[in-house]
KEKE-3310 file (N, C-alpha, C; in steps of 0.2 Angstrom, whole numbers, plus 5000, padded with zeros to 4 digits):
npx = (5004:5001:5013:5010:5009:4997:4986:4972:4960:4949:4932:4926:4916:4902:4892:4892:4884:4872:4859:4856:4863:4867:4872:4873:4881:4894:4897:4895:4906:4917:4916:4919:4932:4939:4937:4944:4957:4959:4958:4969:4981:4980:4981:4994:5007:5016:5011:5006:4996:4989:4980:4970:4961:4951:4943:4936:4946:4958:4966:4971:4984:4980:4985:5001:5009:5006:5004:4996:4981:4974:4979:4972:4958:4957:4960:4949:4938:4941:4938:4931:4916:4916:4915:4920:4925:4941:4947:4958:4968:4969:4973:4985:4993:4992:5000:5012:5014:5015:5027:5037:5038:5044:5048:5054:5051:5037:5022:5013:4998:4982:4967:4952:4938:4923:4910:4903:4898:4909:4921:4931:4934:4932:4944:4954:4955:4958:4971:4977:4976:4985:4997:4999:4999:5011:5020:5019:5008:4994:4976:4961:4944:4930:4914:4900:4884:4884:4883:4878:4880:4894:4899:4903:4915:4923:4925:4933:4944:4949:4952:4962:4972:4974:4984:4988:4977:4976:4969:4953:4936:4922:4906:4893:4876:4863:4855:4849:4860:4877:4892:4904:4900:4897:4910:4917:4916:4921:4933:4943:4946:4949:4962:4977:4974:4961:4952:4944:4952:4955:4950:4940:4929:4928:4924:4933:4936:4933:4919:4921:4933:4950:4961:4975:4977:4970:4970:4965:4952:4946:4947:4939:4927:4925:4924:4912:4903:4903:4898:4886:4880:4880:4871:4859:4857:4856:4844:4835:4835:4830:4817:4812:4812:4803:4789:4789:4795:4785:4774:4779:4782:4769:4764:4772:4768:4755:4755:4757:4746:4736:4738:4735:4722:4716:4716:4721:4718:4719:4732:4738:4733:4739:4753:4752:4749:4761:4770:4766:4769:4782:4789:4795:4785:4777:4771:4759:4753:4745:4734:4729:4725:4713:4704:4691:4690:4687:4690:4703:4709:4705:4713:4726:4727:4725:4736:4746:4744:4747:4760:4765:4762:4770:4782:4792:4785:4786:4785:4780:4764:4754:4749:4736:4727:4734:4743:4735:4730:4741:4742:4740:4724:4717:4704:4704:4693:4683:4668:4669:4682:4684:4676:4683:4695:4690:4685:4697:4703:4695:4698:4711:4709:4703:4712:4722:4716:4714:4728:4731:4724:4729:4742)
npy = (4994:5012:5023:5035:5052:5060:5074:5078:5090:5099:5105:5116:5126:5137:5132:5118:5114:5110:5098:5090:5080:5063:5061:5075:5087:5089:5078:5068:5071:5069:5055:5050:5055:5046:5034:5036:5038:5025:5018:5023:5020:5006:5002:5004:5001:5010:5022:5039:5051:5067:5080:5094:5110:5122:5133:5145:5156:5155:5144:5129:5117:5102:5088:5082:5073:5056:5039:5035:5031:5035:5048:5055:5053:5059:5073:5075:5076:5088:5098:5114:5122:5136:5152:5155:5145:5144:5139:5142:5147:5136:5125:5129:5129:5115:5110:5115:5107:5095:5096:5096:5083:5067:5056:5057:5049:5047:5050:5066:5071:5079:5080:5087:5093:5100:5109:5120:5137:5143:5156:5160:5165:5158:5160:5162:5149:5141:5146:5142:5128:5126:5129:5119:5108:5110:5108:5094:5089:5080:5082:5079:5082:5083:5086:5092:5096:5111:5108:5111:5125:5126:5117:5121:5129:5120:5110:5117:5119:5106:5102:5110:5106:5093:5079:5067:5060:5060:5067:5070:5074:5072:5072:5073:5072:5078:5067:5051:5043:5039:5047:5040:5028:5031:5036:5024:5017:5026:5035:5040:5032:5020:5010:5009:5000:5003:4996:4995:4994:4978:4977:4986:4984:4970:4962:4953:4943:4929:4931:4944:4948:4950:4937:4938:4950:4949:4935:4927:4932:4929:4915:4912:4917:4908:4895:4898:4899:4886:4878:4884:4879:4865:4864:4868:4858:4847:4851:4851:4837:4832:4837:4830:4817:4818:4815:4801:4796:4800:4792:4779:4780:4781:4769:4760:4765:4761:4747:4743:4749:4742:4730:4733:4736:4723:4717:4710:4697:4691:4693:4684:4672:4671:4670:4657:4649:4651:4645:4632:4628:4629:4640:4656:4665:4671:4672:4665:4670:4681:4675:4667:4676:4680:4671:4664:4664:4651:4643:4646:4640:4626:4624:4626:4615:4604:4606:4603:4590:4584:4587:4579:4566:4565:4563:4553:4537:4535:4547:4557:4561:4576:4587:4597:4604:4609:4617:4627:4632:4639:4650:4667:4675:4665:4654:4638:4630:4634:4630:4629:4627:4615:4606:4606:4599:4587:4582:4580:4570:4559:4557:4553:4541:4533:4533:4525:4513:4509:4508:4497:4486:4485:4481)
npz = (5000:4999:5005:5016:5023:5032:5034:5043:5041:5050:5051:5062:5063:5067:5059:5061:5071:5066:5063:5052:5048:5054:5071:5072:5062:5067:5076:5067:5058:5067:5069:5056:5055:5064:5057:5045:5050:5055:5043:5036:5044:5045:5032:5029:5040:5043:5040:5045:5054:5055:5065:5064:5066:5057:5060:5072:5083:5076:5064:5071:5075:5081:5084:5080:5066:5068:5074:5084:5090:5101:5104:5094:5097:5110:5107:5098:5107:5113:5105:5101:5096:5086:5078:5060:5046:5038:5024:5016:5024:5033:5025:5021:5033:5036:5025:5029:5041:5035:5028:5038:5041:5048:5041:5026:5015:5014:5006:5003:5009:5011:5019:5019:5028:5024:5030:5030:5023:5011:5013:5004:4987:4970:4963:4972:4978:4967:4964:4976:4975:4964:4969:4979:4971:4965:4975:4977:4984:4988:4988:4996:4997:5007:5005:5013:5020:5016:5002:4990:4988:4989:4980:4966:4968:4975:4965:4956:4963:4966:4953:4950:4959:4956:4951:4941:4945:4959:4968:4976:4976:4986:4988:4999:5002:5013:5025:5032:5032:5037:5038:5037:5032:5019:5015:5015:5002:4994:4983:4992:5002:4995:4989:4980:4970:4968:4976:4992:5009:5016:5029:5031:5022:5021:5011:5004:5013:5023:5034:5035:5041:5041:5041:5042:5049:5061:5067:5078:5081:5068:5069:5080:5075:5065:5071:5079:5069:5064:5075:5076:5064:5066:5077:5071:5062:5070:5077:5066:5062:5074:5073:5062:5066:5077:5076:5074:5086:5095:5092:5095:5108:5113:5110:5117:5130:5131:5133:5148:5153:5147:5153:5166:5166:5164:5176:5192:5194:5181:5179:5188:5183:5171:5175:5181:5170:5163:5172:5172:5159:5159:5152:5148:5145:5130:5113:5115:5126:5124:5117:5128:5137:5130:5133:5143:5161:5166:5155:5154:5165:5163:5152:5156:5165:5157:5148:5157:5160:5148:5147:5157:5153:5142:5149:5160:5165:5179:5185:5198:5204:5201:5213:5210:5217:5228:5221:5215:5226:5231:5224:5224:5226:5220:5223:5228:5232:5224:5215:5201:5198:5206:5198:5186:5191:5195:5182:5176:5184:5181:5168:5169:5176:5166:5156:5163:5164:5151:5147:5155:5150:5137:5140)
capx = (5000:5005:5016:5008:5008:4990:4983:4965:4958:4941:4928:4923:4913:4895:4887:4893:4879:4866:4857:4854:4867:4866:4866:4874:4887:4901:4898:4897:4913:4921:4916:4923:4939:4941:4937:4949:4963:4960:4960:4976:4986:4980:4983:5001:5008:5021:5007:5005:4990:4989:4974:4970:4955:4952:4939:4938:4950:4963:4967:4975:4986:4979:4989:5005:5009:5006:5000:4993:4973:4973:4979:4967:4952:4958:4959:4942:4934:4942:4937:4926:4913:4916:4918:4919:4930:4945:4950:4964:4973:4970:4976:4992:4996:4993:5005:5018:5015:5018:5034:5041:5037:5051:5049:5053:5048:5030:5019:5009:4990:4978:4960:4948:4931:4920:4903:4900:4899:4916:4922:4936:4931:4935:4950:4959:4955:4962:4978:4980:4977:4991:5003:4999:5001:5018:5024:5017:5003:4987:4971:4954:4939:4923:4909:4894:4881:4882:4886:4876:4884:4902:4901:4907:4922:4928:4927:4938:4950:4952:4954:4969:4977:4974:4989:4988:4971:4978:4965:4946:4930:4917:4900:4888:4870:4860:4851:4850:4866:4883:4898:4909:4898:4898:4917:4919:4916:4924:4940:4947:4948:4951:4969:4980:4970:4954:4948:4945:4956:4951:4947:4935:4923:4927:4922:4938:4938:4927:4916:4923:4939:4957:4965:4982:4977:4967:4969:4961:4945:4944:4946:4933:4921:4924:4921:4906:4899:4902:4894:4879:4877:4879:4865:4853:4856:4853:4837:4831:4834:4825:4810:4810:4810:4799:4783:4789:4796:4779:4770:4782:4781:4762:4763:4775:4764:4749:4756:4756:4739:4731:4738:4732:4715:4714:4715:4726:4717:4721:4740:4739:4732:4745:4758:4751:4750:4768:4774:4765:4772:4789:4791:4795:4780:4778:4765:4753:4750:4739:4729:4727:4721:4707:4699:4688:4694:4686:4694:4711:4711:4705:4718:4732:4727:4726:4743:4750:4743:4750:4767:4766:4761:4776:4788:4793:4779:4787:4785:4775:4757:4754:4743:4733:4723:4740:4746:4731:4729:4747:4742:4736:4718:4713:4701:4703:4686:4678:4665:4671:4689:4683:4673:4688:4699:4686:4685:4704:4705:4691:4701:4717:4708:4701:4719:4725:4712:4716:4734:4732:4721:4734:4747)
capy = (5000:5018:5026:5042:5056:5063:5079:5079:5097:5098:5111:5117:5132:5137:5128:5111:5112:5108:5091:5087:5073:5059:5064:5082:5088:5089:5071:5064:5072:5065:5048:5050:5055:5040:5029:5038:5036:5017:5016:5025:5017:4999:5000:5003:5002:5016:5028:5043:5055:5073:5083:5101:5113:5128:5138:5148:5162:5154:5137:5126:5110:5098:5082:5081:5067:5051:5033:5033:5033:5038:5056:5058:5053:5064:5079:5076:5078:5095:5103:5119:5125:5143:5156:5153:5141:5147:5134:5144:5147:5130:5120:5131:5127:5108:5109:5116:5102:5089:5098:5094:5075:5064:5051:5060:5045:5047:5055:5071:5071:5083:5078:5093:5092:5107:5108:5127:5140:5145:5163:5162:5164:5152:5162:5161:5142:5139:5148:5138:5122:5126:5129:5113:5103:5111:5105:5087:5088:5078:5085:5076:5086:5080:5092:5090:5102:5116:5105:5115:5132:5125:5113:5124:5131:5115:5107:5121:5118:5100:5102:5114:5103:5086:5077:5059:5058:5059:5071:5068:5077:5068:5076:5069:5076:5077:5061:5047:5039:5041:5049:5035:5023:5034:5036:5017:5015:5032:5034:5043:5026:5015:5009:5010:4996:5005:4992:4997:4990:4972:4977:4990:4981:4963:4958:4948:4938:4926:4934:4951:4949:4948:4932:4940:4956:4947:4928:4925:4934:4925:4908:4912:4917:4901:4890:4899:4897:4878:4876:4885:4875:4859:4865:4869:4852:4843:4853:4849:4830:4830:4839:4825:4811:4819:4812:4794:4795:4801:4787:4774:4781:4780:4762:4757:4766:4757:4740:4743:4751:4737:4725:4735:4735:4716:4716:4706:4690:4689:4692:4678:4666:4671:4667:4650:4646:4651:4640:4625:4627:4630:4645:4663:4669:4672:4675:4662:4674:4685:4670:4664:4682:4681:4665:4666:4662:4644:4640:4646:4635:4620:4623:4625:4608:4599:4606:4600:4583:4582:4587:4573:4560:4564:4562:4546:4535:4535:4553:4558:4565:4583:4589:4603:4608:4613:4622:4632:4635:4643:4656:4672:4677:4659:4650:4631:4627:4637:4625:4628:4623:4608:4602:4604:4594:4580:4580:4578:4564:4554:4555:4549:4534:4530:4531:4520:4506:4507:4506:4490:4481:4484:4477)
capz = (5000:4998:5011:5016:5029:5030:5039:5043:5043:5052:5051:5068:5063:5070:5055:5063:5076:5063:5064:5046:5047:5060:5074:5070:5058:5071:5078:5061:5056:5072:5067:5050:5057:5067:5052:5041:5054:5055:5036:5034:5048:5044:5025:5030:5047:5044:5039:5050:5053:5060:5065:5065:5065:5053:5062:5079:5082:5070:5063:5076:5075:5088:5084:5074:5063:5073:5073:5090:5089:5108:5104:5090:5101:5115:5104:5096:5113:5116:5100:5102:5090:5086:5072:5053:5044:5033:5021:5013:5030:5036:5021:5021:5039:5035:5021:5033:5045:5031:5026:5043:5043:5049:5036:5019:5009:5014:5001:5007:5008:5015:5019:5021:5029:5023:5032:5031:5017:5010:5012:4998:4980:4966:4960:4978:4979:4961:4966:4982:4972:4960:4974:4982:4966:4964:4981:4977:4990:4986:4993:4996:5000:5009:5005:5016:5023:5011:4996:4983:4987:4989:4975:4960:4970:4977:4959:4953:4967:4965:4946:4950:4963:4954:4947:4940:4948:4966:4972:4975:4979:4988:4990:5003:5003:5020:5025:5038:5032:5041:5033:5037:5027:5012:5013:5014:4995:4990:4981:4997:5006:4991:4988:4973:4965:4967:4981:4999:5013:5018:5036:5030:5018:5022:5005:5002:5018:5027:5040:5035:5045:5038:5046:5044:5054:5068:5067:5084:5079:5062:5071:5084:5071:5061:5076:5081:5064:5063:5080:5075:5059:5069:5081:5067:5059:5076:5078:5060:5063:5079:5071:5058:5070:5082:5075:5075:5093:5099:5091:5098:5115:5115:5109:5123:5136:5131:5136:5155:5154:5145:5158:5173:5164:5164:5183:5195:5193:5174:5179:5191:5179:5166:5179:5182:5164:5162:5177:5170:5153:5159:5148:5150:5141:5123:5109:5117:5132:5121:5116:5134:5140:5127:5135:5150:5167:5166:5150:5155:5170:5160:5147:5160:5168:5151:5146:5162:5160:5142:5148:5162:5149:5138:5153:5162:5169:5186:5188:5204:5202:5203:5217:5207:5223:5232:5216:5214:5233:5233:5220:5227:5223:5218:5228:5226:5233:5219:5211:5194:5199:5208:5193:5181:5193:5194:5176:5174:5187:5178:5162:5171:5177:5160:5153:5166:5162:5144:5147:5158:5145:5132:5143)
cpx = (5004:5007:5015:5008:5002:4988:4976:4963:4950:4938:4924:4919:4906:4890:4887:4888:4873:4865:4854:4858:4867:4872:4867:4880:4894:4902:4899:4904:4918:4922:4919:4930:4942:4942:4942:4956:4964:4962:4967:4981:4986:4981:4991:5003:5013:5017:5006:4999:4990:4982:4974:4963:4956:4947:4941:4942:4955:4964:4972:4977:4985:4984:4994:5005:5010:5003:4997:4985:4971:4973:4974:4960:4952:4957:4952:4937:4935:4941:4931:4923:4913:4918:4916:4926:4934:4949:4957:4970:4974:4974:4984:4996:4997:4998:5012:5019:5017:5025:5039:5040:5044:5053:5048:5050:5040:5027:5014:5002:4987:4970:4956:4941:4928:4912:4900:4902:4906:4916:4926:4932:4935:4942:4956:4960:4959:4970:4981:4981:4983:4998:5004:5002:5009:5023:5022:5013:4996:4982:4964:4949:4932:4918:4902:4891:4879:4885:4884:4880:4891:4904:4905:4914:4926:4930:4933:4945:4953:4955:4961:4974:4978:4980:4989:4982:4972:4974:4958:4942:4924:4911:4895:4882:4867:4856:4852:4856:4871:4888:4903:4907:4898:4906:4920:4920:4919:4931:4945:4950:4951:4959:4971:4976:4963:4949:4949:4949:4951:4947:4941:4928:4922:4925:4926:4939:4932:4925:4918:4929:4945:4960:4972:4982:4975:4965:4965:4954:4942:4943:4940:4927:4919:4921:4914:4901:4898:4898:4887:4876:4876:4873:4859:4852:4853:4845:4832:4830:4830:4818:4807:4808:4806:4792:4783:4791:4790:4775:4772:4781:4774:4761:4766:4771:4758:4749:4754:4749:4734:4732:4735:4724:4712:4713:4720:4725:4719:4729:4742:4738:4737:4751:4758:4752:4758:4772:4772:4768:4779:4792:4791:4790:4782:4772:4759:4750:4744:4733:4725:4723:4714:4702:4696:4692:4693:4690:4701:4713:4711:4711:4725:4732:4728:4733:4748:4750:4747:4758:4769:4766:4767:4782:4788:4787:4780:4786:4779:4769:4758:4748:4741:4730:4729:4743:4742:4730:4735:4747:4737:4730:4714:4710:4700:4697:4681:4675:4667:4678:4688:4680:4678:4693:4696:4686:4692:4706:4701:4695:4708:4715:4706:4708:4722:4722:4714:4723:4735:4729:4726:4740:4745)
cpy = (5006:5021:5033:5045:5060:5068:5079:5086:5097:5105:5111:5124:5131:5132:5120:5109:5109:5100:5088:5081:5070:5059:5072:5082:5086:5081:5066:5065:5068:5058:5046:5050:5049:5034:5030:5036:5029:5015:5017:5021:5009:4997:5000:5005:5008:5022:5032:5048:5061:5075:5090:5104:5120:5134:5141:5154:5161:5147:5135:5119:5107:5092:5082:5074:5061:5045:5030:5036:5037:5046:5059:5058:5058:5071:5080:5078:5085:5100:5107:5121:5132:5146:5153:5150:5145:5142:5136:5144:5140:5125:5122:5129:5119:5106:5110:5110:5096:5090:5096:5087:5072:5059:5055:5056:5044:5052:5060:5071:5075:5081:5084:5091:5099:5106:5115:5131:5143:5153:5165:5161:5159:5154:5160:5153:5139:5140:5144:5131:5121:5126:5122:5107:5104:5108:5097:5085:5086:5080:5081:5080:5082:5085:5089:5096:5107:5114:5109:5121:5131:5121:5115:5126:5125:5111:5110:5120:5111:5099:5105:5110:5095:5084:5069:5056:5056:5063:5070:5073:5073:5072:5072:5073:5074:5070:5057:5043:5042:5042:5044:5029:5025:5034:5029:5015:5021:5031:5037:5037:5021:5016:5011:5006:4998:5001:4995:4992:4984:4973:4981:4987:4974:4959:4952:4943:4935:4930:4941:4953:4946:4943:4935:4946:4954:4939:4925:4926:4930:4918:4907:4912:4911:4896:4891:4898:4890:4876:4878:4881:4868:4859:4865:4862:4847:4845:4850:4841:4828:4832:4833:4819:4812:4815:4804:4792:4796:4795:4781:4774:4779:4773:4758:4759:4762:4750:4740:4745:4746:4731:4726:4734:4728:4714:4711:4699:4687:4688:4685:4671:4665:4668:4659:4646:4645:4646:4633:4623:4627:4635:4652:4668:4670:4674:4671:4666:4678:4681:4668:4670:4683:4676:4668:4662:4654:4640:4640:4641:4628:4619:4622:4618:4603:4600:4603:4592:4580:4582:4581:4567:4559:4562:4555:4544:4535:4542:4554:4562:4572:4584:4596:4607:4612:4618:4628:4636:4640:4650:4661:4674:4671:4655:4642:4627:4630:4631:4624:4625:4616:4603:4601:4599:4587:4577:4577:4571:4558:4552:4551:4542:4530:4528:4526:4513:4504:4505:4499:4485:4480:4480:4469)
cpz = (5000:5005:5011:5023:5027:5036:5038:5045:5044:5052:5058:5069:5066:5066:5057:5068:5073:5063:5058:5044:5054:5064:5073:5066:5061:5073:5072:5058:5061:5070:5061:5051:5060:5062:5047:5044:5054:5048:5034:5037:5046:5037:5025:5037:5048:5042:5045:5049:5058:5060:5067:5063:5061:5054:5069:5078:5076:5070:5068:5075:5081:5089:5078:5072:5068:5071:5079:5090:5096:5107:5100:5094:5106:5112:5101:5101:5115:5111:5102:5096:5090:5079:5065:5051:5038:5030:5018:5018:5032:5032:5021:5027:5039:5031:5025:5038:5041:5029:5031:5045:5044:5044:5029:5014:5009:5009:5006:5005:5013:5014:5022:5022:5028:5024:5033:5024:5017:5009:5006:4992:4976:4964:4966:4978:4973:4962:4971:4979:4968:4964:4977:4977:4964:4969:4982:4983:4987:4991:4991:5000:5001:5010:5007:5019:5019:5004:4990:4982:4986:4983:4969:4962:4972:4970:4956:4957:4966:4958:4946:4953:4960:4950:4947:4944:4956:4971:4971:4978:4980:4991:4993:5005:5010:5019:5031:5038:5036:5036:5032:5032:5020:5010:5012:5007:4991:4988:4987:5001:5002:4990:4981:4968:4964:4972:4988:5003:5015:5025:5035:5028:5020:5017:5003:5007:5021:5033:5040:5039:5041:5043:5047:5049:5061:5067:5072:5083:5073:5064:5075:5080:5067:5065:5078:5075:5063:5069:5079:5069:5062:5074:5077:5064:5064:5077:5072:5060:5068:5077:5066:5061:5076:5082:5076:5082:5097:5099:5095:5105:5117:5115:5115:5130:5136:5133:5143:5156:5152:5150:5164:5172:5165:5171:5185:5194:5186:5175:5183:5187:5173:5169:5180:5176:5162:5166:5174:5163:5153:5154:5151:5147:5134:5119:5112:5123:5130:5120:5122:5137:5137:5130:5142:5155:5167:5161:5151:5160:5167:5156:5151:5163:5162:5149:5151:5162:5153:5143:5153:5158:5145:5142:5155:5166:5176:5189:5193:5201:5205:5207:5215:5212:5226:5227:5216:5221:5234:5229:5223:5223:5220:5223:5226:5227:5229:5215:5204:5194:5201:5202:5188:5184:5193:5187:5173:5177:5184:5172:5164:5172:5171:5156:5156:5164:5155:5143:5150:5153:5140:5134:5144)
residu = (MET:VAL:LEU:GLU:ALA:THR:VAL:LEU:VAL:LEU:ASP:ASN:SER:GLU:TRP:MET:ARG:ASN:GLY:ASP:TYR:THR:PRO:THR:ARG:MET:GLU:ALA:GLN:ASN:ASP:ALA:VAL:THR:PHE:LEU:PHE:ASN:ALA:LYS:THR:GLN:SER:ASN:PRO:GLU:ASN:THR:VAL:GLY:LEU:MET:THR:MET:ALA:GLY:LYS:SER:PRO:GLU:VAL:LEU:VAL:THR:LEU:THR:SER:ASP:ILE:GLY:LYS:ILE:LEU:THR:SER:LEU:HIS:LYS:ILE:GLN:ILE:ALA:GLY:ARG:ALA:SER:ILE:ASN:THR:GLY:VAL:GLN:ILE:ALA:GLN:LEU:ALA:LEU:LYS:HIS:ARG:GLN:ASN:LYS:ASN:GLN:ARG:GLN:ARG:ILE:ILE:VAL:PHE:VAL:GLY:SER:PRO:LEU:GLU:GLU:ASP:GLU:LYS:THR:LEU:VAL:LYS:LEU:GLY:LYS:LYS:LEU:LYS:LYS:ASN:ASN:VAL:ALA:VAL:ASP:VAL:ILE:ASN:PHE:GLY:GLU:GLU:VAL:GLU:ASN:GLY:PRO:LYS:LEU:GLU:ALA:PHE:ILE:ALA:ALA:VAL:ASN:SER:ASN:ASP:ASN:SER:HIS:LEU:VAL:THR:ILE:PRO:PRO:GLY:PRO:HIS:ILE:LEU:SER:ASP:ILE:LEU:LEU:THR:SER:PRO:ILE:VAL:ALA:GLY:GLU:ASP:GLY:ALA:PRO:PRO:GLY:PHE:ALA:SER:GLY:SER:GLY:PHE:GLU:PHE:GLY:VAL:ASP:PRO:ASN:MET:ASP:PRO:GLU:LEU:ALA:LEU:ALA:LEU:ARG:ILE:SER:MET:GLU:GLU:GLU:LYS:ALA:ARG:GLN:GLU:ALA:MET:SER:LYS:GLY:ALA:GLU:SER:GLY:GLY:GLY:GLY:GLU:SER:SER:SER:MET:ALA:VAL:ASP:SER:GLY:PRO:ALA:ALA:VAL:GLN:ALA:GLY:GLY:GLU:GLU:ASP:ASP:MET:LEU:ALA:GLN:ALA:LEU:ALA:MET:SER:MET:GLY:GLN:GLU:GLY:GLY:GLY:SER:GLU:ASP:VAL:GLU:MET:GLU:LEU:SER:GLU:GLU:ASP:GLN:ILE:ALA:ARG:ALA:ILE:ALA:MET:SER:MET:ASP:SER:ASP:ALA:LYS:GLY:GLU:GLY:SER:ALA:PRO:ALA:VAL:ASP:PHE:SER:ALA:VAL:LEU:GLY:SER:LEU:PRO:GLY:VAL:ASN:PRO:ASN:ASP:PRO:ARG:ILE:GLN:GLY:ALA:LEU:GLN:GLY:THR:SER:LYS:ASP:GLU:LYS:LYS:ASP:ASP:LYS:LYS:GLY:GLY:GLU:LYS:LYS)
# end
């Protein structure tokens, strides 16, 4: 980037109290000064910037050429609004300040803020412009506030001082916009290639931050963006699977509710059937639950008899009255249970007789 020494010449006349720029002309100018200082110093670390005013009793140099932003901010708070601006005297004093710069390799540039009517005529400004051009001093003028009245004079001044397109006039009409936002895309801030510094626009870098200038901030922004993307993906997946999860949870919850509705007696009968079958429960339990209490008892006894018949003949007989009596909630003296037991005992006797005759 260009190695420059720049003097910012501010307008602190009474016209700067007007509020046609956000929030006032003076405060908008101060914000633009901070912006320009950062643009100049960050485009080249060896650049220096000075600050002076051109109204009041007489033009005054507030800060000599420096790269310390603290000195600039301190001086901005001390500026008093008074009198009328004198661009002719102010620019000549700024030229003297540039002449005494320490680094003679720096190019000379003056940036003038004009926010009040100019007292000088066009002839005087043209003469001043030719003198600056002879001394290789570039001038940028920011015309705001009284842009219509000052426009022709400032155009003639820039035409006289311009050499190889090194001087520019930026006219900013009143409105809700901020001066620094307009200057961002102006040729005053643009570099030699016509593009603004990377830190200002951020168009050439991810997240608008140059990793070379602030690698920690660029890394933090990248990590934050990745975390946000992961969180959004997780939320979208959760929303897609939300419907299926709710239906499955409802199906699972309906199981215990159905068992409780069947009553404790059905649970006991199901346990008795599982014990007699020697199984841990399976698909047959659903069939058993659909039968009546009498049918379930009879089926349990019949299955027990079948399992005994398949075993050894010397297996001891099962006392079903004792088994049913040990079950909670089951009364072995129930006439239905007694009838089922008697029926099974008669069947046993018939089977024994048939077996003896065969022998």
